[in-house]
C-alpha positions as CSV (number, residue, x, y, z in Angstrom):
1,M,-12.9,20.9,39.0
2,I,-14.1,18.1,41.3
3,I,-14.3,14.7,39.7
4,S,-16.8,12.4,41.4
5,K,-16.3,8.7,41.8
6,L,-19.2,7.8,39.5
7,A,-21.4,9.2,36.8
8,L,-25.1,9.4,37.7
9,P,-28.0,10.0,35.3
10,R,-29.8,13.3,36.0
11,R,-33.1,11.5,36.7
12,T,-31.6,9.1,39.3
13,I,-34.3,7.8,41.7
14,L,-34.0,5.7,44.8
15,R,-36.8,3.1,45.2
16,G,-38.1,1.2,48.2
17,M,-41.3,-0.6,49.1
18,G,-43.8,1.8,47.7
19,A,-41.4,4.8,48.1
20,T,-39.4,6.7,45.6
21,L,-36.9,9.5,46.2
22,A,-35.6,11.7,43.4
23,L,-32.2,13.2,44.0
24,P,-31.2,16.8,43.7
25,F,-28.6,17.9,41.1
26,L,-25.2,16.6,42.0
27,D,-21.7,17.0,40.6
28,A,-21.8,13.3,39.7
29,M,-24.7,14.1,37.3
30,A,-22.5,16.4,35.2
31,P,-20.1,14.9,32.7
32,A,-16.6,14.6,34.1
33,L,-14.3,17.6,33.4
34,S,-17.1,19.5,31.8
35,A,-18.9,22.6,32.8
36,A,-22.1,22.2,34.8
37,P,-25.1,21.9,32.6
38,K,-27.6,24.8,32.3
39,G,-30.2,24.4,34.9
40,V,-33.9,24.0,34.1
41,P,-36.3,26.8,34.9
42,R,-39.1,26.7,37.5
43,F,-42.3,28.7,38.0
44,A,-44.3,29.3,41.2
45,T,-47.4,31.3,41.9
46,A,-48.8,32.5,45.3
47,Y,-52.3,33.9,45.0
48,I,-54.0,36.1,47.6
49,G,-57.8,36.6,47.4
50,N,-59.8,39.7,48.5
51,G,-57.4,42.2,47.0
52,A,-55.2,44.6,48.9
53,H,-54.9,48.0,50.6
54,M,-53.4,49.5,47.4
55,G,-52.3,52.7,49.2
56,Q,-49.9,50.6,51.3
57,W,-49.0,48.1,48.6
58,T,-48.1,50.4,45.7
59,P,-44.6,52.1,45.9
60,A,-44.7,55.9,45.9
61,T,-41.9,56.2,43.2
62,E,-41.3,54.4,39.9
63,G,-38.3,53.1,38.0
64,V,-35.0,51.8,39.4
65,N,-34.3,52.0,43.1
66,F,-38.0,52.8,43.8
67,E,-39.1,53.7,47.3
68,M,-40.3,50.4,48.8
69,S,-43.9,50.5,50.0
70,P,-44.9,49.6,53.6
71,T,-46.5,46.3,52.5
72,L,-43.6,45.2,50.3
73,K,-40.9,46.1,52.8
74,G,-41.2,42.4,53.9
75,I,-39.2,41.4,50.8
76,E,-36.8,44.3,50.9
77,G,-33.9,41.8,51.0
78,F,-34.9,40.7,47.5
79,R,-35.2,44.2,46.0
80,D,-32.6,43.4,43.3
81,R,-34.8,40.5,42.0
82,L,-38.2,42.2,42.6
83,A,-40.3,43.7,39.8
84,V,-43.5,45.5,40.8
85,F,-46.2,46.1,38.2
86,S,-48.9,48.8,38.8
87,A,-52.1,49.7,37.0
88,L,-52.6,46.4,35.3
89,D,-56.3,45.5,34.9
90,N,-57.8,42.1,35.3
91,F,-60.7,43.2,33.1
92,P,-61.9,39.7,32.2
93,A,-62.9,39.3,35.8
94,S,-65.2,42.4,35.8
95,D,-69.0,42.3,35.5
96,Q,-69.4,42.7,31.8
97,G,-73.2,42.5,32.2
98,D,-73.2,39.9,35.0
99,V,-74.7,40.6,38.4
100,G,-72.1,40.0,41.1
101,G,-69.6,37.2,40.9
102,Q,-66.5,39.3,41.2
103,H,-64.8,36.9,43.6
104,P,-65.3,33.7,41.6
105,R,-64.3,35.4,38.4
106,S,-61.2,37.1,39.9
107,A,-59.3,33.9,40.7
108,P,-59.4,32.1,37.3
109,G,-59.1,35.5,35.5
110,F,-55.8,36.2,37.2
111,M,-53.7,33.7,35.2
112,S,-56.0,33.0,32.3
113,G,-57.2,36.4,31.1
114,I,-60.6,34.9,30.5
115,H,-64.1,35.9,31.7
116,A,-65.4,32.8,33.6
117,K,-68.8,31.4,32.6
118,A,-71.6,32.0,35.0
119,T,-72.7,28.6,36.2
120,E,-73.5,26.8,39.4
121,G,-73.2,23.3,37.8
122,A,-70.4,21.1,36.4
123,D,-70.2,23.0,33.1
124,L,-67.4,25.2,34.3
125,Q,-65.5,27.3,31.8
126,A,-62.6,29.7,32.1
127,G,-59.3,29.5,30.4
128,T,-56.0,27.5,30.5
129,T,-53.7,29.3,33.0
130,I,-50.1,30.3,32.4
131,D,-48.8,27.9,35.0
132,Q,-50.2,25.0,33.0
133,I,-49.0,26.4,29.7
134,I,-45.5,26.6,31.2
135,A,-45.8,23.2,32.7
136,A,-46.7,21.7,29.3
137,K,-43.4,23.1,28.1
138,I,-41.0,22.4,30.9
139,C,-42.4,19.5,32.8
140,T,-42.6,16.8,30.1
141,D,-40.0,14.7,31.9
142,T,-40.9,15.3,35.6
143,K,-42.8,12.9,37.9
144,L,-45.5,15.5,38.4
145,P,-46.7,17.9,35.7
146,S,-47.4,20.5,38.4
147,L,-48.2,20.9,42.1
148,E,-51.2,22.8,43.5
149,V,-51.6,23.4,47.2
150,T,-53.7,25.6,49.5
151,V,-54.2,26.6,53.1
152,D,-57.9,27.2,52.7
153,R,-60.7,24.6,52.6
154,I,-61.8,23.7,49.2
155,D,-64.6,21.3,50.2
156,V,-67.2,24.1,49.8
157,A,-69.4,23.0,46.8
158,G,-72.4,24.3,44.9
159,A,-73.1,27.9,44.3
160,C,-71.0,30.5,46.1
161,D,-71.6,33.9,44.6
162,H,-74.4,35.1,42.4
163,G,-74.8,32.1,40.1
164,Y,-71.1,31.1,40.2
165,A,-69.9,27.7,41.4
166,C,-67.5,27.5,44.4
167,A,-65.0,25.7,42.2
168,Y,-64.1,29.0,40.6
169,M,-62.8,30.2,43.9
170,N,-61.3,26.9,45.0
171,C,-58.9,26.7,42.0
172,I,-56.5,29.1,40.4
173,S,-54.9,26.6,38.0
174,W,-56.8,25.4,35.0
175,R,-55.3,22.7,32.8
176,T,-57.9,23.3,30.0
177,P,-60.7,25.9,29.8
178,T,-63.0,23.3,31.4
179,T,-60.6,21.5,33.7
180,P,-59.8,23.3,37.0
181,L,-57.1,21.6,39.1
182,P,-58.0,21.2,42.7
183,S,-55.4,22.1,45.3
184,E,-54.3,19.8,48.1
185,T,-54.8,21.0,51.6
186,N,-53.0,18.2,53.5
187,P,-49.2,18.3,53.7
188,R,-48.9,14.6,54.3
189,F,-50.7,13.8,51.1
190,V,-48.6,16.4,49.2
191,F,-45.5,14.7,50.6
192,E,-46.6,11.3,49.6
193,R,-47.8,12.4,46.2
194,M,-44.2,13.7,45.7
195,F,-42.3,10.7,47.1
196,G,-44.8,7.8,46.9
197,V,-46.2,5.4,49.4
198,G,-50.0,5.0,49.0
199,S,-51.9,5.5,45.8
200,T,-55.2,5.9,47.7
201,K,-56.3,8.0,50.6
202,Q,-56.8,4.9,52.8
203,E,-53.3,3.7,51.9
204,R,-51.8,7.1,52.8
205,M,-53.7,7.2,56.1
206,T,-52.4,3.7,57.0
207,R,-48.9,4.8,56.1
208,A,-49.3,7.9,58.4
209,S,-50.4,5.7,61.3
210,E,-47.3,3.5,61.0
211,D,-45.0,6.4,61.6
212,R,-42.3,5.2,59.2
213,S,-39.7,7.5,57.6
214,L,-39.2,7.5,53.9
215,L,-35.5,7.9,54.5
216,D,-35.4,4.9,56.8
217,E,-37.0,2.7,54.2
218,L,-34.3,3.7,51.7
219,S,-31.4,3.7,54.3
220,E,-29.4,0.9,52.6
221,Q,-29.6,2.6,49.1
222,I,-28.7,5.9,50.7
223,A,-25.7,4.5,52.5
224,D,-24.5,2.8,49.3
225,L,-24.8,6.0,47.3
226,R,-23.0,8.0,49.9
227,R,-20.0,5.7,49.7
228,K,-19.7,6.3,46.0
229,L,-20.0,10.1,45.9
230,G,-17.4,12.7,46.3
231,A,-17.2,14.9,49.4
232,R,-19.1,17.9,47.9
233,D,-21.9,15.7,46.6
234,R,-22.2,14.0,50.0
235,T,-22.6,17.4,51.6
236,K,-25.3,18.3,49.1
237,L,-27.1,15.0,49.6
238,N,-27.0,15.3,53.4
239,E,-28.5,18.8,53.2
240,Y,-31.3,17.5,50.9
241,F,-32.0,14.5,53.1
242,D,-32.1,16.8,56.2
243,S,-34.7,18.9,54.4
244,V,-36.8,15.8,53.7
245,R,-36.5,14.6,57.3
246,D,-37.4,18.0,58.6
247,V,-40.6,18.1,56.6
248,E,-41.5,14.6,57.7
249,Q,-41.0,15.4,61.3
250,R,-43.1,18.6,61.1
251,I,-45.9,16.6,59.4
252,E,-45.7,13.9,62.1
253,K,-45.7,16.5,64.9
254,T,-48.7,18.2,63.4
255,E,-50.6,14.8,63.1
256,S,-49.8,14.1,66.7
257,T,-51.1,17.5,67.8
258,N,-54.3,17.0,65.8
259,S,-54.9,13.5,66.9
260,D,-57.0,14.3,69.9
261,L,-59.2,16.9,68.3
262,S,-62.9,16.0,68.1
263,V,-63.7,18.2,65.2
264,P,-65.5,16.1,62.5
265,D,-63.3,15.4,59.5
266,Q,-60.3,17.2,60.9
267,P,-57.7,16.7,58.2
268,V,-54.6,14.9,59.3
269,G,-51.3,16.9,59.0
270,V,-52.7,20.4,58.9
271,P,-50.6,22.7,61.2
272,G,-52.4,24.7,63.8
273,T,-51.1,28.2,62.8
274,F,-51.3,29.9,59.4
275,K,-47.5,30.6,59.6
276,D,-46.6,27.0,60.2
277,Y,-49.0,25.8,57.5
278,V,-47.8,28.2,54.8
279,E,-44.1,27.5,55.6
280,L,-44.6,23.8,55.4
281,L,-46.3,24.0,52.1
282,F,-43.6,26.3,50.8
283,D,-41.0,23.8,52.0
284,L,-42.7,21.0,50.1
285,Q,-42.7,23.1,46.9
286,A,-39.0,23.9,47.4
287,L,-38.3,20.2,47.9
288,A,-40.3,19.4,44.7
289,F,-38.1,21.9,42.8
290,Q,-34.9,20.7,44.4
291,A,-35.5,17.1,43.5
292,D,-36.9,18.0,40.1
293,I,-40.2,16.2,40.9
294,T,-42.0,19.1,39.2
295,R,-41.0,22.6,38.0
296,V,-44.3,24.3,38.4
297,S,-46.3,25.0,41.6
298,T,-49.1,27.2,42.8
299,L,-50.1,28.1,46.4
300,L,-53.6,29.5,47.1
301,M,-52.5,31.5,50.1
302,A,-55.8,33.1,50.6
303,R,-59.0,31.9,48.8
304,E,-61.3,34.5,47.4
305,N,-64.0,35.3,50.0
306,T,-62.1,33.5,52.7
307,G,-63.3,33.8,56.2
308,R,-59.9,33.2,57.8
309,A,-58.9,35.5,60.7
310,Y,-55.3,36.2,61.7
311,P,-55.3,36.5,65.5
312,E,-51.6,35.9,65.6
313,I,-51.1,39.3,64.1
314,G,-54.0,40.9,66.0
315,V,-56.7,40.6,63.3
316,A,-59.6,38.8,64.8
317,E,-62.1,39.6,62.1
318,A,-62.4,37.5,58.9
319,H,-60.2,38.5,56.0
320,H,-63.2,39.0,53.6
321,A,-65.0,41.1,56.1
322,I,-61.9,43.2,56.6
323,S,-61.6,43.8,52.8
324,H,-64.9,45.5,52.9
325,H,-63.4,48.3,55.0
326,D,-65.8,51.2,54.0
327,N,-62.6,53.3,54.3
328,K,-62.7,53.0,58.1
329,P,-59.1,53.6,59.4
330,D,-59.1,50.6,61.8
331,K,-60.2,48.2,59.0
332,L,-57.8,49.7,56.5
333,A,-55.0,49.2,59.0
334,A,-56.1,45.5,59.5
335,Y,-56.3,45.0,55.7
336,A,-52.8,46.3,55.2
337,K,-51.6,44.1,58.1
338,I,-52.9,41.0,56.4
339,N,-51.3,41.9,53.1
340,S,-47.9,42.5,54.9
341,Y,-48.3,39.1,56.7
342,H,-48.7,37.4,53.3
343,I,-45.6,39.2,52.0
344,Q,-43.7,37.9,55.0
345,M,-44.7,34.4,54.2
346,L,-43.5,34.9,50.6
347,N,-40.2,36.1,52.0
348,Y,-39.8,32.8,53.7
349,F,-40.2,31.0,50.4
350,L,-37.8,33.3,48.6
351,K,-35.1,32.7,51.3
352,K,-35.7,29.0,51.0
353,L,-35.2,29.0,47.2
354,D,-32.2,31.3,47.4
355,S,-30.5,28.9,49.9
356,I,-30.6,25.9,47.6
357,P,-27.8,25.6,45.0
358,D,-28.9,24.5,41.6
359,G,-25.8,24.0,39.4
360,D,-24.0,27.3,39.1
361,A,-27.0,29.3,40.5
362,T,-29.7,29.0,43.1
363,L,-33.3,27.8,42.8
364,L,-34.5,31.4,43.1
365,D,-32.3,32.4,40.2
366,R,-34.0,29.6,38.2
367,T,-37.5,30.4,39.4
368,A,-39.9,33.3,38.6
369,V,-42.2,33.7,41.6
370,L,-45.5,35.4,40.7
371,M,-47.6,36.8,43.5
372,G,-50.8,38.8,43.3
373,S,-54.6,39.1,43.4
374,G,-57.3,39.2,40.9
375,L,-58.9,42.1,42.8
376,S,-57.4,45.4,43.8
377,D,-59.7,47.2,46.3
378,G,-61.8,44.5,47.9
379,N,-64.2,47.1,49.3
380,V,-65.7,47.8,45.8
381,H,-64.6,44.5,44.2
382,S,-62.5,46.4,41.7
383,N,-60.6,44.4,39.1
384,Y,-58.6,47.4,37.9
385,G,-55.0,48.1,38.9
386,V,-54.5,44.8,40.7
387,P,-51.5,44.1,43.0
388,V,-48.9,41.9,41.2
389,I,-45.2,41.3,41.6
390,V,-42.6,38.9,40.1
391,V,-39.5,37.9,42.2
392,G,-36.5,35.9,41.1
393,G,-35.9,34.5,37.6
394,K,-32.4,36.0,37.2
395,S,-31.4,33.0,35.0
396,L,-34.5,33.7,32.9
397,G,-33.3,37.2,32.2
398,I,-35.9,38.9,34.4
399,R,-34.7,42.3,35.7
400,G,-35.4,43.3,39.2
401,N,-35.2,46.5,41.3
402,R,-38.0,48.0,39.1
403,H,-41.4,49.5,39.7
404,V,-43.3,50.1,36.5
405,R,-46.6,51.9,36.2
406,Y,-48.6,51.2,33.0
407,P,-51.1,53.4,31.1
408,K,-54.7,53.1,32.1
409,G,-56.4,50.1,30.5
410,T,-53.3,47.9,30.2
411,P,-54.3,44.3,30.5
412,L,-52.9,42.1,33.3
413,A,-52.7,39.4,30.5
414,N,-49.8,41.4,28.9
415,L,-47.7,40.4,32.0
416,M,-48.8,36.8,31.7
417,L,-47.8,36.8,28.0
418,G,-44.4,38.2,29.0
419,I,-43.9,35.5,31.6
420,T,-44.7,32.6,29.2
421,D,-42.2,34.1,26.8
422,R,-39.4,33.7,29.4
423,Y,-40.1,30.0,29.4
424,G,-39.8,29.6,25.7
425,V,-43.5,29.6,25.1
426,H,-44.1,32.3,22.4
427,L,-47.8,33.0,22.0
428,D,-49.2,35.6,19.6
429,N,-51.8,36.6,22.3
430,F,-53.2,35.4,25.6
431,G,-56.6,36.1,27.0
432,N,-57.3,39.8,26.4
433,S,-53.7,40.7,25.9
434,N,-52.6,43.3,23.3
435,T,-48.8,43.0,23.6
436,A,-46.3,41.2,25.8
437,I,-44.5,42.9,28.6
438,D,-40.8,42.4,28.1
439,L,-39.5,41.4,31.6
440,T,-35.9,41.7,30.4
441,T,-36.1,45.5,29.9
442,I,-38.6,46.7,32.5
């Protein structure tokens, strides 16, 4: 047992001029000569709009040691912590008498199990999503109640699809049935929301132009802390600060690259490639978990109806257009390629979380990562048998290395009810659920 030179409170924060830096879990935060305290759980969601090529996504076999599907091969390394759920229906997102609107209903329906109200105005209504239900349980003592980020523009307003407001597609997290949570697109603003410096957009922009490092501002406090810590804690601290510095430098590099662009309202700090963008946002979420700034995050990796193309993987046509494949082989191949690319991005996040110690486990052990879409086949806007997986959460009792196919008509909300149960939130029902899926026995 290593006895550190001092005892630190778990919520120790370094403070500078407008800057705050929470610390990761250290040995010095555990009582001397006692076992490491049980780590706190985290929850993350990555949402992909426009559905998936289900023939490439769905494993051919079921049960333990299932045959990995072509799309999911990108996370083969996490098979032991991967649970695949097939034939779950996002029924609340279906028409139910409405005309059109499948895309705007699919996003909020995914984690709420509620049929969104058809409106183009401000009277939005869907349902509280499970990330916010979980956040209300486990984030009562964190700096941020949750973190919502996206790689797609969310400045599209008004009506987007057959009488539905664009806000339904811009947000996958809802704090209340009438309060969607907008996602942040700019990594710089995400960083400063986490660590301070600038309470307004103008203050943050000024801060960005001054090119000052958060760690430099706190250098004296950091040096003093290092002198008091044991060797293992110093190593942990150095790794954490290296991660913070790396994110800062990548944001600064991006801002420098974007500075000469003449595109109107070009956001500062947005990487030029999808891969760099997603990885940076995932790194920010990992930092937020590591420093216990928040324990709940969502990434809108692909907005419903997104027009993003992926030339870096040979897909020049817009994602939404590709999803309307008309069963043409070339479009189906491109559709599957986009899905595989998104899974590769998820693999980056899983590796990151698994590389970060958290007490006697890793962040991935403490975190259930939900990924999926509110649509299945984008060509026909089907909300039945949607793609959905859960990775990680070993410390939460979630069993991996499983592919489970459910009976026809099983609500997706059953899975959401099962996930909330793992976080100590025991609900009688959720959305259109009829029973909870037990993630400890799947």
